[in-house]
C-alpha positions as CSV (number, residue, x, y, z in Angstrom):
1,M,104.5,70.4,124.2
2,P,101.7,70.4,121.5
3,A,100.7,73.8,120.3
4,K,97.4,75.3,121.5
5,P,95.0,75.4,118.5
6,V,94.7,78.9,117.1
7,V,91.0,79.8,116.7
8,S,91.3,83.6,116.6
9,T,93.9,86.2,117.1
10,Y,94.2,89.8,118.2
11,R,97.0,91.8,116.7
12,V,99.0,94.1,119.0
13,Q,101.7,96.5,117.8
14,V,104.1,95.8,120.7
15,R,106.7,98.6,120.6
16,P,108.5,101.1,122.8
17,G,105.7,102.9,124.6
18,F,103.5,99.9,124.4
19,D,105.8,97.3,125.7
20,L,105.5,93.7,126.8
21,D,104.2,94.6,130.3
22,V,101.5,96.8,128.9
23,T,100.6,94.1,126.5
24,A,100.5,91.6,129.3
25,G,97.9,93.8,131.0
26,L,95.6,93.2,128.1
27,A,95.4,89.4,128.6
28,G,92.2,89.4,130.7
29,Y,90.5,91.8,128.3
30,L,91.4,89.7,125.3
31,A,90.1,86.5,127.0
32,D,86.9,88.3,127.8
33,L,86.7,89.5,124.2
34,G,86.8,85.9,123.0
35,V,90.1,85.6,121.2
36,T,92.3,82.6,121.8
37,H,95.7,84.1,120.9
38,L,97.6,87.3,121.2
39,Y,99.3,88.0,117.8
40,S,102.3,90.3,118.4
41,A,104.5,92.5,116.2
42,P,108.1,91.2,115.9
43,L,109.7,90.8,119.4
44,L,113.4,90.5,118.6
45,A,115.8,93.4,119.1
46,A,115.1,96.1,116.6
47,A,116.5,99.5,115.7
48,A,116.3,101.9,118.5
49,G,112.9,103.4,118.8
50,S,111.4,101.2,116.1
51,A,107.6,101.6,116.0
52,H,107.1,98.4,114.1
53,G,109.9,95.9,114.9
54,Y,110.5,94.8,111.3
55,D,114.1,96.2,111.4
56,V,115.6,93.5,113.5
57,V,119.2,94.1,114.5
58,D,120.0,91.2,116.8
59,H,118.3,87.8,116.4
60,R,119.8,86.6,119.7
61,Q,117.6,88.6,122.1
62,V,114.2,90.1,122.8
63,N,114.1,93.8,122.1
64,P,115.3,95.4,125.4
65,E,113.2,98.5,124.6
66,I,110.0,96.5,125.0
67,G,111.1,94.7,128.1
68,G,113.6,92.1,127.0
69,E,113.4,88.5,128.0
70,P,112.1,89.2,131.5
71,G,109.2,91.1,129.9
72,R,108.5,88.2,127.6
73,Q,108.3,85.8,130.5
74,R,105.9,88.1,132.3
75,L,103.8,88.3,129.1
76,L,103.8,84.5,128.9
77,R,102.6,84.1,132.4
78,A,99.8,86.6,131.9
79,L,98.7,84.9,128.7
80,R,98.8,81.5,130.4
81,D,96.8,82.7,133.4
82,A,94.1,84.0,131.0
83,G,94.1,80.8,128.9
84,L,95.6,82.5,125.9
85,G,98.4,81.5,123.5
86,L,100.9,83.5,121.5
87,V,101.5,84.0,117.8
88,V,104.7,85.8,116.9
89,D,105.8,87.7,113.8
90,I,109.2,86.9,112.3
91,V,111.2,88.7,109.6
92,P,113.4,86.3,107.6
93,N,114.0,88.5,104.6
94,H,116.0,91.4,105.9
95,A,117.7,93.0,108.9
96,G,118.0,96.6,110.1
97,V,121.3,98.3,109.3
98,A,120.6,102.0,109.7
99,V,122.8,102.1,112.8
100,P,125.6,99.6,112.0
101,V,126.9,99.3,115.5
102,A,123.5,98.1,116.6
103,N,123.7,95.1,114.3
104,P,126.8,93.0,115.3
105,P,126.9,90.9,112.1
106,W,126.6,93.9,109.8
107,W,129.2,95.8,111.9
108,D,131.6,92.9,111.5
109,V,131.0,92.7,107.7
110,L,131.8,96.4,107.4
111,R,135.0,96.0,109.5
112,R,136.3,92.8,107.9
113,G,134.7,92.6,104.5
114,R,134.7,89.2,102.8
115,D,136.8,87.8,105.6
116,S,134.0,88.4,108.1
117,A,132.3,85.3,109.5
118,Y,129.1,87.0,108.6
119,A,130.0,87.8,105.0
120,D,127.5,85.2,103.7
121,W,124.7,86.4,106.0
122,F,123.8,89.3,103.7
123,D,123.0,89.2,100.0
124,I,126.0,91.3,99.0
125,D,127.4,91.5,95.4
126,W,131.0,91.3,96.3
127,Q,132.0,91.2,92.6
128,R,131.2,94.9,92.4
129,G,133.9,96.0,94.8
130,R,133.4,97.9,98.1
131,L,130.1,97.8,99.9
132,L,128.3,101.1,99.2
133,L,126.5,102.8,102.1
134,P,124.2,105.7,101.0
135,V,124.4,108.0,104.0
136,L,126.1,111.2,102.8
137,A,124.6,114.5,101.9
138,D,124.2,115.0,98.2
139,T,127.0,117.4,97.9
140,P,130.5,117.0,96.4
141,D,132.3,117.9,99.6
142,A,130.2,115.7,101.9
143,L,133.2,113.6,102.9
144,D,134.8,116.7,104.4
145,D,132.6,116.2,107.4
146,L,134.1,112.8,108.1
147,T,136.0,112.5,111.4
148,L,137.9,109.9,113.3
149,A,137.0,109.2,117.0
150,D,137.6,106.3,119.3
151,G,138.9,104.1,116.5
152,E,135.8,104.7,114.3
153,L,134.9,106.8,111.3
154,R,132.1,109.3,112.1
155,Y,129.8,111.2,109.8
156,H,127.6,113.4,111.9
157,E,125.5,110.9,114.0
158,H,126.7,107.9,111.9
159,R,129.4,105.5,113.2
160,F,131.4,103.1,111.1
161,P,134.1,100.6,112.0
162,V,137.7,100.8,110.9
163,A,139.5,97.7,109.6
164,D,142.5,96.5,111.5
165,G,145.7,98.3,110.5
166,T,143.9,101.0,108.4
167,G,143.4,103.7,111.0
168,E,146.4,106.0,110.1
169,G,146.1,109.3,108.2
170,S,143.3,111.7,107.5
171,P,139.6,110.6,107.8
172,R,139.4,110.5,104.0
173,D,142.5,108.3,103.8
174,V,141.1,105.9,106.3
175,H,137.8,105.9,104.5
176,D,139.4,105.0,101.3
177,R,141.0,101.8,102.9
178,Q,137.7,100.4,104.2
179,H,135.7,97.5,102.8
180,Y,132.8,100.0,102.4
181,E,132.4,103.3,100.7
182,L,130.1,106.1,102.0
183,V,128.1,107.6,99.2
184,S,125.3,110.1,98.6
185,W,121.9,109.0,99.8
186,R,120.7,109.6,96.3
187,R,122.8,106.7,95.0
188,G,120.9,104.3,97.2
189,D,118.3,103.6,94.5
190,A,120.9,103.5,91.7
191,E,124.0,101.5,92.5
192,L,124.0,99.7,95.9
193,T,125.9,96.5,96.2
194,Y,123.5,94.7,98.5
195,R,119.9,93.5,98.2
196,R,117.4,95.6,100.1
197,F,113.9,95.3,101.3
198,F,112.1,97.0,98.5
199,A,113.8,100.4,98.2
200,V,114.7,100.8,101.8
201,S,118.5,100.9,102.0
202,S,118.5,100.6,105.8
203,L,117.0,97.1,105.5
204,A,119.6,94.7,104.1
205,G,118.6,91.4,102.6
206,L,119.4,88.2,104.5
207,R,120.5,84.9,102.9
208,V,118.3,82.5,105.0
209,E,118.6,80.0,102.2
210,D,122.0,79.2,103.8
211,P,121.3,76.7,106.5
212,D,123.8,78.3,108.9
213,V,122.1,81.7,108.4
214,F,118.7,80.1,108.9
215,A,119.9,78.4,112.1
216,A,121.5,81.6,113.6
217,T,118.5,83.9,112.8
218,H,115.9,81.4,113.9
219,E,117.5,79.9,117.0
220,L,115.7,81.9,119.5
221,I,112.3,81.8,117.9
222,L,112.6,78.0,117.5
223,A,113.7,77.6,121.1
224,W,110.4,79.3,122.1
225,V,108.5,76.9,119.9
226,A,110.3,73.9,121.4
227,A,109.5,75.1,124.9
228,G,105.8,75.3,124.0
229,E,105.7,79.1,124.4
230,V,104.7,79.9,120.8
231,D,101.6,78.4,119.0
232,G,101.8,80.2,115.8
233,I,104.3,82.0,113.5
234,R,103.6,84.7,110.9
235,V,106.3,85.0,108.2
236,D,106.9,88.4,106.9
237,H,107.4,88.9,103.1
238,P,108.2,85.4,101.9
239,D,108.3,86.8,98.3
240,G,111.5,88.5,99.0
241,L,113.4,85.3,99.7
242,R,115.6,83.5,97.2
243,D,113.8,80.2,97.8
244,P,110.5,80.7,99.6
245,A,109.4,77.0,99.2
246,G,112.7,75.7,100.6
247,Y,112.6,78.2,103.4
248,L,109.1,77.3,104.5
249,A,109.9,73.6,104.2
250,R,112.8,74.1,106.6
251,L,110.8,76.2,109.0
252,R,107.9,73.7,109.0
253,G,110.4,70.9,109.7
254,A,111.8,72.8,112.6
255,A,108.3,73.7,113.9
256,P,105.9,71.0,112.7
257,D,103.0,71.7,115.1
258,V,102.7,75.5,115.0
259,W,100.1,77.4,113.1
260,L,102.1,78.8,110.2
261,I,100.9,81.7,108.0
262,V,102.7,83.8,105.4
263,E,102.3,87.4,104.3
264,K,101.7,86.3,100.7
265,I,99.7,88.8,98.8
266,L,97.7,87.1,96.1
267,E,96.4,88.9,93.1
268,Y,92.8,88.5,92.0
269,G,92.1,84.9,91.3
270,E,95.6,83.7,92.2
271,E,96.0,80.6,94.4
272,L,98.4,80.2,97.2
273,P,101.3,77.8,96.2
274,G,101.2,74.4,97.8
275,W,103.6,75.3,100.6
276,P,103.6,73.5,104.0
277,V,101.8,76.4,105.6
278,D,98.3,77.0,107.0
279,G,97.5,80.0,104.8
280,T,98.0,83.7,104.3
281,T,97.6,86.7,106.5
282,G,94.2,87.4,105.0
283,Y,94.4,90.1,102.4
284,D,92.6,87.8,100.0
285,A,89.7,87.5,102.5
286,L,89.8,91.3,103.0
287,G,89.1,92.0,99.4
288,A,86.4,89.4,99.0
289,V,84.5,90.5,102.2
290,G,84.8,94.3,101.5
291,G,83.6,93.9,98.0
292,L,80.3,92.4,99.2
293,F,79.3,95.9,100.5
294,V,80.2,97.8,97.3
295,D,77.4,98.2,94.7
296,G,78.9,97.1,91.4
297,D,76.2,98.9,89.5
298,A,77.9,102.2,90.2
299,E,81.1,101.4,88.3
300,A,80.2,103.2,85.2
301,D,79.3,106.3,87.2
302,F,82.6,106.4,89.0
303,T,84.5,105.8,85.8
304,A,82.7,108.7,84.2
305,L,83.4,110.9,87.2
306,D,87.1,110.0,87.3
307,T,87.4,110.8,83.5
308,R,85.6,114.1,83.9
309,L,87.7,115.2,86.9
310,A,91.0,114.2,85.3
311,G,90.1,115.5,81.9
312,R,90.9,112.2,80.3
313,A,90.2,108.5,80.7
314,T,92.6,106.7,83.0
315,S,93.4,103.0,82.2
316,W,94.4,100.9,85.3
317,A,96.4,98.6,83.0
318,E,98.4,101.5,81.5
319,L,98.8,103.3,84.8
320,T,100.2,100.3,86.6
321,H,102.4,99.4,83.7
322,D,103.9,102.9,83.9
323,T,104.3,102.9,87.7
324,K,105.8,99.4,87.8
325,L,108.2,100.3,85.0
326,G,109.2,103.4,86.9
327,A,109.7,101.4,90.0
328,A,111.8,98.8,88.2
329,S,114.0,101.3,86.3
330,R,114.4,104.1,88.8
331,L,113.4,103.2,92.4
332,L,114.9,99.7,92.1
333,S,117.6,100.6,89.7
334,T,120.3,99.0,91.8
335,E,118.5,95.7,91.8
336,L,118.0,96.0,88.0
337,T,121.7,96.6,87.5
338,R,122.6,93.5,89.4
339,L,120.2,91.4,87.3
340,A,121.4,92.9,84.0
341,A,125.0,92.0,85.0
342,L,123.9,88.4,84.9
343,T,123.3,88.6,81.2
344,P,126.7,89.4,79.7
345,D,125.6,88.2,76.3
346,V,123.0,91.0,76.0
347,E,123.9,94.6,75.6
348,P,123.6,96.2,79.0
349,A,121.0,98.9,78.2
350,A,118.9,96.4,76.3
351,A,119.2,93.9,79.2
352,R,118.0,96.5,81.7
353,A,115.1,97.6,79.5
354,A,114.0,94.0,78.8
355,L,114.1,93.0,82.4
356,A,112.3,96.1,83.5
357,E,109.5,95.6,80.9
358,L,109.1,91.9,81.9
359,A,108.8,93.0,85.5
360,A,106.3,95.7,84.6
361,A,104.2,93.2,82.7
362,F,104.3,90.5,85.4
363,A,100.7,90.0,86.6
364,V,101.5,88.7,90.1
365,Y,104.0,89.5,92.8
366,R,106.0,86.4,92.0
367,G,105.6,83.4,89.9
368,Y,105.7,79.9,91.5
369,P,105.4,76.5,90.0
370,P,103.4,75.4,88.2
371,E,101.7,78.8,87.3
372,G,105.0,80.7,87.2
373,A,105.8,79.6,83.6
374,R,102.4,80.8,82.4
375,H,102.9,84.2,84.1
376,L,106.4,84.5,82.5
377,A,104.9,83.6,79.1
378,N,102.2,86.2,79.4
379,A,104.7,88.8,80.6
380,R,107.0,88.1,77.6
381,A,104.1,88.5,75.2
382,E,103.0,91.8,76.8
383,A,106.5,93.2,76.9
384,G,107.1,92.2,73.3
385,R,103.9,94.0,72.3
386,R,105.0,97.2,74.0
387,R,108.7,97.0,73.0
388,T,109.1,95.4,69.5
389,D,112.6,96.9,69.5
390,L,113.6,94.6,72.3
391,T,112.7,91.3,70.7
392,G,116.2,89.9,70.8
393,A,116.9,90.9,74.3
394,L,113.5,89.7,75.6
395,D,114.0,86.3,73.9
396,A,117.5,86.0,75.4
397,V,116.5,87.0,78.9
398,T,113.3,84.9,78.8
399,R,115.3,81.8,77.8
400,R,117.4,82.2,80.9
401,L,114.4,82.9,83.1
402,R,112.8,79.6,82.0
403,D,115.7,77.6,83.6
404,P,115.0,77.3,87.3
405,D,118.7,76.6,88.0
406,D,119.9,79.8,86.3
407,E,121.0,82.5,88.7
408,L,119.0,85.1,86.8
409,A,115.9,82.9,87.2
410,R,116.5,82.7,90.9
411,R,116.9,86.4,91.4
412,F,114.3,87.8,89.0
413,P,111.3,86.7,91.1
414,Q,112.7,88.7,94.1
415,F,112.7,91.7,91.8
416,T,109.1,91.3,90.5
417,G,107.7,91.2,94.0
418,A,109.4,94.5,94.9
419,V,108.3,96.0,91.6
420,M,104.7,95.1,92.2
421,A,104.7,96.4,95.8
422,K,106.4,99.7,95.0
423,G,104.7,100.3,91.6
424,V,101.2,99.4,92.6
425,E,100.7,99.4,96.4
426,D,102.9,102.4,97.1
427,T,102.3,104.4,93.9
428,A,99.4,103.5,91.7
429,Y,97.0,103.2,94.7
430,Y,97.7,106.9,95.4
431,R,97.2,107.9,91.7
432,W,94.1,105.9,90.8
433,S,91.4,107.6,92.7
434,R,88.2,106.4,90.9
435,F,86.9,104.7,94.1
436,I,89.5,104.4,96.8
437,A,87.6,101.9,99.0
438,L,89.0,99.3,96.5
439,N,92.6,100.5,96.6
440,E,93.7,98.0,99.2
441,V,96.6,95.6,99.7
442,G,95.8,92.4,97.8
443,G,92.8,94.1,96.3
444,S,91.8,94.6,92.7
445,P,90.5,98.2,92.0
446,T,89.1,97.1,88.6
447,H,86.8,94.5,90.1
448,F,84.0,96.8,91.4
449,G,82.3,94.9,94.1
450,T,81.7,91.2,95.0
451,L,78.4,89.5,94.3
452,P,77.2,87.1,97.0
453,G,77.4,84.2,94.7
454,R,81.1,84.8,94.0
455,F,81.8,85.3,97.7
456,H,80.1,82.0,98.6
457,R,82.3,80.2,96.0
458,F,85.4,81.9,97.5
459,A,84.5,81.0,101.1
460,A,83.6,77.4,100.2
461,A,86.9,77.0,98.5
462,R,88.7,78.4,101.5
463,H,86.9,76.0,103.8
464,E,88.0,73.1,101.5
465,R,91.6,74.1,100.8
466,W,92.8,76.5,103.5
467,P,90.4,76.3,106.5
468,A,93.1,77.7,108.9
469,S,94.1,80.6,106.8
470,M,93.8,84.0,108.5
471,T,91.0,86.4,107.8
472,T,91.3,90.1,108.4
473,L,89.9,93.5,107.6
474,S,92.7,95.8,109.0
475,T,96.4,95.3,109.4
476,H,99.4,97.6,110.1
477,D,99.8,97.7,106.3
478,T,96.3,98.5,105.1
479,K,95.9,101.8,103.2
480,R,92.9,102.8,105.4
481,G,91.0,101.3,108.3
482,E,88.1,98.9,107.8
483,D,85.4,101.4,109.0
484,V,86.7,104.0,106.6
485,R,86.4,101.6,103.7
486,A,82.9,100.6,105.0
487,R,81.7,104.2,104.9
488,L,83.3,104.9,101.5
489,A,81.4,101.9,100.2
490,V,78.2,103.9,100.7
491,L,79.3,106.3,98.0
492,A,78.7,103.5,95.5
493,E,75.0,103.7,96.5
494,L,74.7,107.4,95.7
495,P,77.2,108.1,92.9
496,Q,75.4,111.1,91.5
497,R,75.2,112.8,94.9
498,W,78.9,112.2,95.4
499,A,79.8,113.5,92.0
500,E,77.9,116.7,92.6
501,A,79.5,117.2,96.1
502,V,83.1,116.5,95.2
503,T,82.9,118.5,92.0
504,G,81.7,121.5,94.0
505,W,84.4,121.1,96.6
506,M,87.2,120.7,94.1
507,A,86.0,123.8,92.3
508,A,85.9,125.8,95.6
509,V,89.3,124.7,96.7
510,P,91.3,123.7,93.6
511,L,94.4,121.6,93.5
512,P,96.5,121.2,90.4
513,D,96.3,117.4,90.6
514,A,92.7,116.3,90.2
515,A,93.4,112.6,90.9
516,L,95.0,113.4,94.2
517,A,92.3,115.9,95.1
518,H,89.6,113.2,94.5
519,L,91.5,110.8,96.7
520,L,91.8,113.4,99.4
521,W,88.1,114.4,99.4
522,Q,87.2,110.7,99.6
523,T,89.6,110.2,102.4
524,A,88.1,113.1,104.3
525,V,84.5,112.0,104.0
526,G,85.4,108.5,104.9
527,A,87.3,109.4,108.1
528,W,85.4,112.5,109.2
529,P,85.6,113.8,111.8
530,I,89.4,113.5,111.8
531,E,91.9,115.7,113.6
532,R,93.4,118.3,111.3
533,E,97.1,117.2,111.9
534,R,96.3,113.6,111.0
535,L,94.7,114.6,107.7
536,H,97.6,117.0,106.9
537,A,100.1,114.1,107.6
538,Y,98.1,111.7,105.4
539,A,97.8,114.2,102.5
540,E,101.5,114.8,102.4
541,K,102.3,111.1,102.5
542,A,99.7,110.3,99.8
543,A,101.1,113.0,97.5
544,R,104.7,112.0,97.9
545,E,103.8,108.3,97.5
546,A,101.9,109.1,94.3
547,A,105.0,110.9,93.1
548,A,103.0,112.7,90.4
549,S,103.2,116.3,91.7
550,T,105.7,116.0,94.5
551,S,107.8,113.2,95.9
552,W,109.9,112.0,98.9
553,T,113.2,112.6,97.1
554,D,112.2,115.9,95.5
555,P,109.4,117.6,97.3
556,D,107.7,120.5,95.5
557,P,107.1,123.2,98.1
558,D,104.6,125.2,96.0
559,F,102.5,122.2,95.3
560,E,102.6,121.0,98.9
561,R,101.5,124.5,100.1
562,A,98.5,124.2,97.8
563,L,97.8,120.7,99.1
564,H,97.9,121.7,102.8
565,A,95.7,124.7,101.9
566,V,93.0,122.2,100.7
567,V,93.2,120.4,104.0
568,D,92.9,123.6,105.9
569,A,89.9,124.7,103.9
570,M,88.1,121.5,105.0
571,Y,88.2,123.0,108.5
572,D,88.3,126.8,108.0
573,D,86.1,127.5,104.9
574,R,82.7,127.6,106.5
575,A,80.7,126.6,103.5
576,V,83.0,123.7,102.5
577,A,83.4,122.5,106.1
578,S,79.7,122.5,106.7
579,E,78.9,120.6,103.5
580,L,81.7,118.1,104.2
581,A,80.5,117.4,107.7
582,A,76.9,117.1,106.6
583,F,77.7,114.7,103.8
584,A,79.9,112.6,106.2
585,A,77.1,112.6,108.8
586,E,74.6,111.4,106.1
587,I,76.6,108.4,105.1
588,T,77.8,107.4,108.5
589,P,74.7,105.3,109.6
590,P,74.8,103.2,106.4
591,G,78.5,103.0,106.8
592,W,78.0,101.6,110.3
593,S,75.7,99.0,108.7
594,N,78.5,98.0,106.3
595,S,81.0,97.9,109.1
596,L,78.9,95.5,111.2
597,G,78.2,93.4,108.1
598,Q,81.7,93.0,107.0
599,K,83.0,92.4,110.5
600,L,80.5,89.6,111.1
601,V,81.3,88.0,107.7
602,Q,85.0,88.2,108.4
603,L,84.8,86.7,111.9
604,A,82.3,83.9,111.0
605,M,83.6,82.8,107.6
606,P,86.1,79.9,107.2
607,G,89.5,80.7,108.5
608,V,91.2,82.1,111.6
609,P,89.8,85.6,112.2
610,D,92.2,88.4,113.3
611,T,91.1,91.6,115.0
612,Y,93.6,94.4,114.6
613,Q,94.2,96.4,117.7
614,G,91.3,98.8,118.6
615,T,89.1,97.8,115.7
616,E,86.5,96.2,117.9
617,L,85.1,99.7,118.1
618,W,84.7,102.1,115.1
619,D,88.1,103.0,113.7
620,N,88.9,105.8,111.3
621,S,92.6,105.1,110.9
622,L,94.4,105.8,107.7
623,V,97.7,104.4,106.4
624,D,100.6,103.9,108.8
625,P,101.8,105.5,111.0
626,D,98.2,106.7,111.6
627,N,97.0,103.1,112.3
628,R,99.5,102.8,115.1
629,R,98.0,105.5,117.2
630,P,97.3,104.6,120.9
631,V,94.2,102.6,121.6
632,D,92.0,103.4,124.6
633,F,91.6,99.9,126.1
634,D,90.0,101.3,129.3
635,V,87.0,102.4,127.2
636,R,86.8,99.0,125.6
637,R,86.9,97.2,128.9
638,E,84.2,99.4,130.3
639,L,81.9,98.9,127.3
640,L,82.5,95.2,127.2
641,A,81.6,94.9,130.9
642,R,78.3,96.8,130.2
643,L,77.5,94.5,127.4
644,D,78.1,91.5,129.7
645,A,75.8,93.0,132.3
646,G,72.9,92.9,129.7
647,W,73.2,96.3,128.0
648,Q,71.7,96.3,124.5
649,P,73.4,99.1,122.7
650,A,72.1,101.1,119.8
651,V,74.1,101.4,116.6
652,D,75.6,104.8,117.4
653,D,78.9,106.6,117.6
654,T,80.0,104.7,120.8
655,G,80.8,101.7,118.6
656,A,79.4,99.4,121.3
657,A,77.3,97.6,118.7
658,K,80.5,96.6,116.9
659,L,82.0,95.4,120.1
660,L,78.9,93.3,120.7
661,V,79.3,91.7,117.3
662,V,83.0,91.1,117.7
663,S,82.8,89.7,121.2
664,R,79.8,87.5,120.7
665,T,81.1,86.1,117.4
666,L,84.6,85.5,118.8
667,R,83.2,83.7,121.9
668,A,81.1,81.5,119.7
669,R,84.1,80.6,117.6
670,R,86.0,79.7,120.8
671,D,83.3,78.1,122.8
672,L,81.2,76.4,120.1
673,P,83.7,75.1,117.6
674,E,81.3,72.3,116.6
675,L,79.1,75.0,115.0
676,F,81.8,76.2,112.6
677,G,82.9,73.1,110.8
678,D,81.2,73.5,107.5
679,Y,80.2,76.2,104.9
680,Q,76.9,76.4,103.1
681,P,75.2,79.4,101.5
682,L,71.6,79.9,102.7
683,I,68.7,80.5,100.5
684,V,67.0,83.9,100.6
685,H,63.6,84.5,99.0
686,G,61.8,87.8,98.3
687,P,62.1,91.2,96.7
688,A,65.2,92.3,98.8
689,A,67.2,89.0,98.5
690,R,70.1,90.8,96.9
691,H,70.6,92.9,100.0
692,V,71.6,90.0,102.3
693,V,74.5,87.6,102.5
694,A,73.9,84.6,104.7
695,F,75.7,81.3,105.3
696,D,75.6,78.3,107.6
697,R,78.9,77.3,109.2
698,G,77.6,73.9,110.3
699,G,75.2,75.1,113.0
700,A,76.0,78.8,113.3
701,V,74.2,81.1,110.8
702,A,75.6,84.5,109.9
703,V,73.4,87.1,108.3
704,A,74.5,90.5,107.1
705,T,72.8,93.4,105.3
706,R,74.4,94.8,102.1
707,L,73.7,98.0,100.2
708,P,71.5,99.5,103.0
709,L,70.7,102.7,101.2
710,R,69.2,101.0,98.2
711,L,67.5,98.6,100.5
712,A,65.7,101.5,102.2
713,T,64.8,103.4,99.0
714,G,63.5,100.1,97.6
715,G,61.0,99.7,100.4
716,G,63.0,97.7,102.9
717,W,62.9,94.0,103.5
718,R,59.1,93.6,103.0
719,D,58.4,89.9,102.9
720,T,62.0,88.7,102.2
721,T,62.7,85.5,104.1
722,L,65.7,83.4,105.0
723,A,65.6,79.6,105.2
724,L,66.9,78.3,108.5
725,P,68.8,75.0,108.9
726,V,67.0,74.1,112.2
727,N,63.6,74.9,113.5
728,E,64.6,76.9,116.6
729,M,67.5,79.3,116.7
730,S,68.5,82.2,118.9
731,C,70.5,85.3,118.0
732,L,73.6,85.9,120.0
733,F,73.4,89.6,119.5
734,T,69.8,90.2,120.8
735,G,68.9,86.9,122.6
736,R,65.7,86.6,120.5
737,V,64.5,83.1,119.5
738,Y,63.2,82.3,116.1
739,S,61.1,79.2,115.3
740,G,60.2,77.6,112.0
741,S,61.9,76.7,108.8
742,Q,62.3,80.3,107.7
743,V,62.4,83.8,109.2
744,R,61.4,87.2,107.9
745,L,64.4,89.4,107.6
746,A,62.3,92.4,108.7
747,E,61.9,90.6,112.0
748,L,65.4,89.2,112.3
749,L,67.2,92.4,111.4
750,T,65.0,94.9,113.2
751,T,67.6,95.8,116.0
752,Y,70.9,95.3,114.1
753,P,71.7,94.9,110.4
754,V,73.4,91.6,111.3
755,A,72.5,88.4,113.1
756,L,74.4,85.4,114.4
757,L,72.1,82.5,115.0
758,V,72.8,79.3,116.9
759,P,70.6,76.3,117.7
760,T,68.7,76.6,121.0
761,T,69.5,73.0,121.9
């Protein structure tokens, strides 16, 4: 059965507590909203209670905690009845092993070692002896708590199998005979014997490059595809695979007709490799769209503020080098050790240092032909500049990395992706607080804003090369919700006001980490009003991720008390709380304008637009798990029904104006596809031309306001006009009709800061 074309998607975090039956209940609403496909979180059996599904433990079945196969069938019927299709998320890189007994192949490997039928499933370095499992307390006598029960070894709540014929004697004696060794949790980052997902020891790397492993782990998903039950597949973290190109070719061969997208995070200016896929999950679009609403003229002001607050200038290049080097040499030390062991001709310490420096200097997540050689050459040059003492080791290692058939060259790219993710996304983004609206997955914090001309070139290139790539503004991995970023963008229009306000707050409630304090105050003003417990949770996570004043492995109680005191002061200190609320209230309306503008651009530009759950209304979510909070779909249904009954909402705190933009644009994409087959920038004339971005998709015209505060202080639209492609067009948001070859923006954008025009005939 041919796949149903994917025009737009709506992401739902299907999970225990929001299972397949609850999701099925959304089908009618999603159809009314205008999407064509439900885009679900992973559906296969995951670790008990998993809130995300990326820790799959059994590839043979649907997660019973979300309804199992019967629940999936009910979901399919509901989607079919509503005219919707299904896009599923799959996780080929790793599997959940936190509870060994829940993962039958892993359990068998622990029990039988290299003789297990599943020994080749996992990326295990069998040359290094027993399989190390980092579960023990970090005390010398931790193994004293080991017990034997029901033919298993037990360590508190942890259960482990016992190999045949090895169960006699004390628990320690039995443990010493196993194919695995239980070790301190602190050794997880230093000396494990299996590849992990990033630094998560409970997620073990899979060897899907092995055809048998691919077949076993994809059998169920591909059966759904063959039955016509899946129209699209999202591939999680392809950069972690040994051979992403080979994997994707095999997957495309098995599912030739599905819409296939990959979670490939591209650095600024990087192109997606020529894989047999339809595109990425949209972080590249997120950065380009969001940048449109940031005033690049404010960069110098924010740099000066950042320097003054920190007491010194902070270089992004130096910061990220340091955080990536730290990730490579400490957090991912076990992976570095495995790589260094592949270079026996180089002194071990020098090999480790050279490989870590190369990874820290690598400009992208992972190098792919033909650009990979250039990235490696640049990394070698930069590493050599920093470490002249490593010239010999760097030369020896680089020679090996240039040979695509060398085992070192096959494994090193898996390492650089993890180093980038942990060093930049999960560390530097929490330390570099100059202007956090730009600190986003796939973003480039040093590129302060996107001019319309650059955006148009980006969008035209997408239309030409990747017309079916996803676009998005929020995902389960974004550092903050789209409307938080949109409000924070307003700060770039009043940099002096912000500098005065935040300087006063930081003086009134000091924190001995100025960069983190600046991040926290920006977060508060971007998300305000926000529940106290949510901001406390965010502050603690941000501080520990930054790992500058406290960390996950070694929390600093004194610093964290001071951190939480700052959060409490935002609510309890009357002067501070009043000023914070007033400032947030002042920038909220222009933030709404940015939100509507970026949402229209994202939904109407070339690509397949995704709407993350709940973001059809204003959303002040922060980083996960905050962005997985329950969504009130009853409110959304009610508001949509009112819109369909003719209600013309104001731009206010209900968020109904955003729902109007989302629903009308998605319906147009679904019902009028002939109007979205091209991409042309539109000409704007007049004194406020820089404050609008407008494009023609082949009949449908999208118009969005940018930099609304400067527009207002500059006198408004005045006689600025937009050229129209046809002489009579109507706005899908207001119903108004506009005639002639051009329209005055003061007339077009009088009700909303955005417009979506279509021909009347």
